[in-house]
C-alpha angles and dihedrals in degrees: 000000000000092000090060091054090055092044095050099043121355089178095056123112089249093056096086093055091044090050091052091048092051094048094046090049091052091050097047105033124091088199094076138038123203123181112212125189143110091289092056096038105034092161097062095087093049124108113213100186094245128136105284097248093047092048091050091047092051091046090051093047092049091050089050091047090054091049092045094053091045096051094039088061091048093050092046092050094039089230126122096216127124113259107192092169094059089046091054093048091053091045092050090053092046090050091055091050094045090052090059087066093053136342120264133143129226110190090193095054091042087055092050089049091051090051090051090050090049092048095243102104096090092054091046089053091050090050091051092048092047091048089050092051090050093051116094093186113121115248127216113243113259117245 
């Protein structure tokens, strides 16, 4: 399963294909639902000062990690309901592993990690999901 590839070694040569598989599955499957936006992915607008291709690669892998964690939880619980918290936990872990291949800093992911350490991340995820449900604004499809 593509999620396992990302979980075991997000820096492996197979990770890019696995990431694509996970994201395409989330887009096309009626069995899962993943909300994507700046609240869920606060790191996407960050600039990390890396070479452009490496920065784009890390951004893509972190997006895929978020999606993978989110849908893994839904599959495990047999419930097609967005799980921002599980997506963040997977992304935080992926971030740690990506940083072993070369130093970069994401203030947004560091903030999520601090919330997890403080025990407030789950409530923050619920707040983001509730805010999303309340919003009637149309969202662009995630790509």
